[in-house]
Each structure stands twice: as C-alpha cells, then as structure tokens.
C-alpha positions as MATLAB code, in Angstrom:
seq = 'MSEEQSETGTGWPSVVPGRPGGPAGEPDPRPQAPDSDEVSPLAPEAEPGEGRPESPEVESESASEGSAGGSAAAAGRRFTSAGVMIALLLGLLGFTLVVQLRTTSTDPTAAATRQEDLVRIFSDLDSREKRLRQDIESLEESQRQLRSGEQGRQAALEEATRRADELGILAGILPARGPGLEVRFEAGAKPISAYRILDAVQELRGAGAEAMQISAGDRATVRIIASTYFLDGADGSLVVDGRRLTGPFTITVIGDPTTMETALRIPGGVAASVAGDGGTVIVEEREVAEVSALHAPVKLEHARPVS';
ca = [
       0.000    0.000    0.000;
       1.031    3.526   -0.577;
       1.120    6.171    2.042;
      -2.068    7.715    0.741;
      -3.955    4.547    1.667;
      -4.663    3.194    5.097;
      -6.434    0.102    6.398;
     -10.058    0.404    7.170;
     -10.336   -2.862    8.939;
     -12.544   -4.322    6.229;
      -9.918   -5.051    3.699;
     -10.906   -2.094    1.580;
      -8.643    0.861    1.440;
     -10.121    4.222    2.006;
      -9.860    6.490   -0.944;
      -8.378    9.841   -0.739;
     -10.494   12.290   -2.587;
      -9.164   13.229   -5.948;
      -7.276    9.989   -6.426;
      -8.423    6.711   -8.054;
      -9.493    4.006   -5.698;
      -7.246    1.250   -7.159;
      -4.374    0.631   -9.411;
      -4.130    2.767  -12.463;
      -6.709    1.912  -15.030;
      -8.852   -0.329  -12.689;
     -12.328    0.748  -11.647;
     -13.420    0.968   -8.078;
     -14.720   -2.497   -7.158;
     -17.399   -1.064   -4.743;
     -20.816   -0.480   -6.154;
     -21.503    3.102   -6.766;
     -24.521    4.672   -4.985;
     -27.163    5.888   -7.390;
     -27.498    9.507   -7.929;
     -30.212   11.251   -6.029;
     -31.938   12.188   -9.314;
     -31.926    8.589  -10.579;
     -34.679    6.242   -9.431;
     -34.540    2.499   -9.875;
     -37.301    1.189  -12.124;
     -38.022   -1.537   -9.565;
     -38.445    0.794   -6.615;
     -42.045    1.788   -5.918;
     -42.978    5.353   -6.339;
     -43.531    7.198   -3.125;
     -47.130    8.195   -2.621;
     -47.954   11.754   -1.811;
     -47.523   12.355    1.845;
     -45.270    9.284    2.402;
     -41.621    9.417    3.060;
     -41.377   13.155    2.916;
     -42.602   15.770    5.349;
     -45.220   18.129    4.157;
     -44.580   21.780    4.198;
     -46.042   23.965    6.971;
     -48.290   25.601    4.379;
     -49.849   22.243    3.450;
     -50.328   21.299    7.115;
     -51.968   24.643    7.804;
     -54.292   24.241    4.848;
     -55.192   20.707    5.962;
     -55.908   21.894    9.495;
     -58.045   24.746    8.141;
     -59.961   22.355    5.911;
     -60.550   19.982    8.863;
     -61.736   22.837   11.093;
     -64.029   24.130    8.355;
     -65.415   20.645    7.780;
     -66.119   20.188   11.495;
     -67.825   23.591   11.700;
     -69.941   22.749    8.636;
     -70.941   19.391   10.157;
     -71.890   21.038   13.486;
     -73.848   23.732   11.656;
     -75.587   21.023    9.614;
     -76.546   19.182   12.803;
     -77.871   22.398   14.352;
     -79.798   23.212   11.189;
     -81.275   19.706   11.109;
     -82.424   19.965   14.766;
     -83.997   23.364   14.167;
     -85.742   22.083   11.040;
     -87.158   19.102   12.922;
     -88.440   21.364   15.735;
     -90.074   23.772   13.244;
     -91.686   20.859   11.412;
     -93.089   19.479   14.697;
     -94.526   22.883   15.673;
     -96.124   23.337   12.245;
     -97.574   19.835   12.428;
     -99.031   20.510   15.889;
    -100.547   23.791   14.681;
    -102.097   22.090   11.665;
    -103.542   19.310   13.829;
    -105.070   21.883   16.215;
    -106.681   23.760   13.317;
    -108.116   20.563   11.846;
    -109.592   19.510   15.221;
    -111.102   22.972   15.705;
    -112.654   22.950   12.229;
    -114.095   19.473   12.730;
    -115.504   20.433   16.134;
    -117.140   23.557   14.710;
    -118.494   21.742   11.653;
    -119.918   18.874   13.731;
    -121.503   21.026   16.452;
    -125.222   20.095   16.179;
    -126.455   23.246   17.931;
    -124.516   25.631   15.691;
    -125.462   23.652   12.577;
    -129.155   23.505   13.466;
    -129.528   27.166   14.436;
    -130.808   29.245   11.550;
    -130.088   32.912   11.116;
    -133.751   33.810   10.854;
    -134.412   32.109   14.215;
    -131.689   34.161   15.870;
    -133.027   37.355   14.308;
    -136.526   36.530   15.516;
    -135.282   35.855   19.057;
    -133.405   39.161   19.146;
    -136.495   40.954   17.841;
    -138.645   39.345   20.518;
    -136.198   40.398   23.236;
    -136.260   43.951   21.921;
    -140.081   43.972   21.935;
    -140.111   42.666   25.481;
    -137.733   45.415   26.568;
    -140.028   48.022   25.036;
    -143.045   46.568   26.875;
    -141.149   46.664   30.162;
    -140.218   50.282   29.580;
    -143.874   51.095   28.916;
    -144.845   49.363   32.154;
    -142.290   51.458   34.032;
    -143.675   54.651   32.547;
    -147.224   53.584   33.438;
    -146.255   52.890   37.046;
    -144.487   56.219   37.324;
    -147.596   57.960   36.016;
    -149.752   56.101   38.552;
    -147.404   57.196   41.308;
    -147.742   60.834   40.279;
    -151.534   60.585   40.260;
    -151.621   58.959   43.686;
    -149.826   61.929   45.142;
    -152.487   64.398   44.092;
    -155.723   64.973   46.219;
    -159.108   63.656   45.102;
    -157.738   62.570   41.772;
    -155.225   60.549   43.708;
    -157.893   58.694   45.672;
    -159.776   57.784   42.493;
    -156.560   56.713   40.840;
    -155.700   54.638   43.895;
    -159.026   52.821   43.652;
    -158.558   52.128   39.969;
    -155.000   50.960   40.536;
    -156.088   48.637   43.337;
    -158.792   47.130   41.091;
    -156.328   46.603   38.266;
    -153.811   44.960   40.565;
    -156.511   42.727   42.050;
    -157.471   41.573   38.550;
    -153.868   40.844   37.623;
    -153.265   38.908   40.830;
    -156.512   37.009   40.321;
    -155.387   35.911   36.855;
    -151.943   34.917   38.096;
    -153.462   33.002   41.005;
    -155.870   31.246   38.635;
    -159.046   32.438   40.416;
    -160.192   34.652   37.498;
    -160.688   33.682   33.828;
    -158.624   35.429   31.167;
    -158.675   36.034   27.428;
    -156.302   37.527   24.914;
    -153.930   36.677   22.046;
    -152.001   33.465   22.454;
    -151.388   29.883   21.305;
    -152.795   26.396   21.447;
    -150.036   23.811   21.781;
    -151.075   20.219   21.088;
    -148.916   17.213   22.096;
    -149.471   13.939   20.235;
    -147.607   10.844   21.409;
    -145.666    8.552   19.103;
    -143.789    5.396   20.027;
    -143.328    6.776   23.535;
    -146.023    8.491   25.618;
    -145.744   12.193   26.355;
    -143.994   12.346   29.703;
    -144.653   14.757   32.539;
    -141.122   16.057   32.099;
    -141.869   17.193   28.500;
    -145.045   19.006   29.593;
    -143.226   20.711   32.462;
    -140.446   21.742   30.074;
    -143.025   23.302   27.738;
    -144.681   25.204   30.620;
    -141.324   26.607   31.729;
    -140.402   27.662   28.186;
    -143.758   29.442   27.806;
    -143.346   31.217   31.139;
    -139.868   32.336   30.129;
    -141.338   33.717   26.870;
    -143.866   35.891   28.730;
    -146.933   33.657   29.166;
    -149.517   35.280   31.462;
    -152.153   32.559   31.858;
    -152.247   28.829   30.993;
    -154.437   25.774   31.220;
    -154.004   22.150   30.090;
    -156.775   20.033   28.575;
    -156.972   16.266   28.118;
    -158.477   14.199   25.327;
    -161.735   13.933   27.271;
    -161.789   17.779   27.615;
    -160.954   17.693   31.304;
    -159.084   20.950   32.038;
    -156.749   22.101   34.805;
    -155.561   25.675   35.370;
    -151.774   26.016   35.500;
    -150.391   28.349   38.178;
    -147.073   28.739   39.948;
    -147.673   25.800   42.305;
    -148.969   23.335   39.677;
    -147.145   19.985   39.545;
    -147.002   17.214   36.903;
    -146.565   13.453   37.402;
    -146.522   10.469   35.056;
    -149.656    8.361   35.380;
    -150.577    4.872   34.243;
    -150.994    4.030   30.532;
    -149.408    7.270   29.332;
    -151.642    9.552   31.395;
    -150.639   12.606   33.406;
    -151.452   13.639   36.955;
    -151.802   17.434   37.145;
    -152.427   18.872   40.614;
    -153.859   15.532   41.662;
    -156.172   15.172   38.636;
    -155.622   12.409   36.058;
    -155.582   13.480   32.394;
    -155.345   11.275   29.296;
    -153.780   12.256   25.992;
    -153.579   13.965   23.665;
    -152.790   17.049   25.724;
    -153.404   20.682   24.724;
    -151.974   23.727   26.481;
    -153.861   27.010   25.945;
    -151.667   29.988   26.750;
    -152.113   33.779   26.633;
    -149.162   35.953   25.685;
    -147.192   37.180   22.672;
    -147.725   34.396   20.072;
    -144.543   34.982   18.063;
    -142.240   35.015   21.072;
    -143.780   31.895   22.622;
    -143.735   29.908   19.377;
    -140.070   30.801   18.839;
    -139.283   29.576   22.358;
    -140.947   26.223   21.668;
    -139.212   25.699   18.317;
    -135.616   26.642   19.152;
    -133.061   23.925   18.225;
    -132.934   21.354   20.999;
    -136.093   22.787   22.608;
    -139.497   21.318   23.398;
    -140.595   20.516   19.838;
    -137.244   18.867   19.013;
    -137.285   16.807   22.238;
    -140.808   15.501   21.647;
    -139.938   14.705   18.021;
    -136.912   12.764   19.278;
    -139.314   10.578   21.312;
    -141.422    9.956   18.197;
    -144.139   12.461   19.097;
    -145.408   15.654   17.487;
    -145.964   19.212   18.728;
    -148.584   21.232   16.820;
    -148.596   24.983   17.501;
    -151.556   27.127   16.372;
    -151.821   30.876   16.840;
    -155.049   32.334   18.267;
    -156.079   35.960   18.070;
    -158.288   35.389   21.102;
    -157.340   32.510   23.400;
    -159.556   31.806   26.395;
    -158.284   30.417   29.684;
    -161.503   29.629   31.541;
    -160.484   26.911   33.989;
    -160.208   28.160   37.577;
    -157.967   27.053   40.390;
    -159.199   26.814   43.933;
    -157.817   29.611   46.109;
    -154.665   28.611   47.910;
    -155.001   28.858   51.661;
    -151.770   30.059   53.176;
    -150.781   28.392   56.440;
    -147.389   29.906   57.124;
    -146.784   32.968   54.930;
    -147.999   36.347   56.194;
    -147.694   39.787   54.507;
    -145.075   42.097   55.922;
    -146.745   45.188   57.413;
];
C-alpha cells in the first residue's frame, strides 16, 4: 500500500479524494450509490404524503380544511335539529286547526240554528224590553196621580182594582182572554212524559206567558199556576195537581204568540225533544185565546204579609 492509503479494517482501502481508488486503469470495485436524481425502475414510487414531510403551508391548509369541515358538520346538525323542531310545531298547529274545524263543523247546535231564528229571538227580546219600559212609565204615572188629592184617591181605587185583577189571573181564580197559542202534544212510540209538559210550561213562562191551562183528550181541564205539579200516570196519562188526564194534551196559553212559538221551536227545545221521542208538537196561533179553567184559592198556612 502507498502512504495515501490506510487500512479500514474491512480489507478495503479508504480512498483519498481526488485519487483513483485502485491501481491505475482499474475501476473501483465497490458499487456506486445511485445519484439522487436517478430512481430504480423496480423501486415503488412514493405516494404523496409518504416518506417526505409536508410543508407547513400544506399542514396549515389541511388543518383549516378539517376545522371548516367540522364547523360545517356542526352547523348542519344544528340546522337539522332546528328544522325538525319547526316541522313538529307546524304539524301541531295544523292538527289543532283541523280539530277545531271538525268540532265547529260537527256542532249540532250551531249547525241547526238558523239565522232567521236568531233574528226573531233578538227581535222578541227587543219587543219585550219596550213593553217593560212602557210598564215602568205607566207605574211612574200612577205614582204621580196617587200623590195628588181627590184625583189621587180615584186613581188609587182604579190601581187597586187593576192589581186585584192581575193577581186574580196569576193566582188562577179569574178567567182570562187575549192573544195566544194552542199547543197540542201527540204521542208517538213513547207516551208524552210529565217532564216534557213541564219543560213546555217553563219555556212558555220564560217567553212571557200570562195565563195557561191544560186540557186532556176527554176535555178535562186544569188551570196552570205557579204551584202546579205534573206526574206520570198509568198508561201514558198525566197527573196534574192531583187530577188524572189522558192524551192527547193541549196547552192554551195567553201571551205574545210569536215570542212563545219561537221559544218552543228553538233547536234542541221542546218541539225537538218531543220529536226525538217519536211524538209531534202542533202549535196554532189564536187571536183570542180563552183560559176559563179556575184554580181553587190557595189557603196560606205559614206565609204572612209584611206590614
């Protein structure tokens, strides 16, 4: 070996840069390392992202894309939850509207009530108010007359007579006549019950009836006053104030005919209830109705006038 060479311990001399590695003209027996620009055809190509570090710019962009993707996913989940909640609220609102419409459309009272019936009822109430106002004016005039001398005494006598007549009619001890109705009840599959007759009497009183009587098929008649009671009898008969009456039954009533007929024919009223039992209510207007049956005077045992 020359001085420029030294043992490496492997049997291969180390090569001094700038000098050939062996004898003159002989190539270096060690395999040469491939250049960095040369790639072996058998070596697999490195995939993007493998074997080499990515630049900080690429990592930053990847992190930004990941953050943006996460934010978009969270926003999508929030949007989906809000959409579901809105859809549920709209569905609940629609269901409520449908139920309300069905309830209104299937209400039998609202469906059966006609506009002309309502107008007639309002007109009757207005007429009744006018009559009451006239009564008030008449009473005030009577009061003024009572406060004046001889004319007052004569007015007092006339007023007492008028009041006695009115109380006699209400108590059933005096006959009465005037415009009114005849209401006839004819039974169907079921007999006319005492409850239906009592309902009719109450409706007529509420409509301004002033005097009433009930007649049976055999023309037996009973005056109806405040204390009159009705019971169901045998074989479809009625017991009125202790007297047995057989059908058909006819109530003769004095009062405003239009108002009383409207009260009997309102939806769900007396006529509709009797028709539901298979019976019939026939209402006839009378220019002059006569209530001639009298009631025995009621003897008071406990009540006394306040002096």
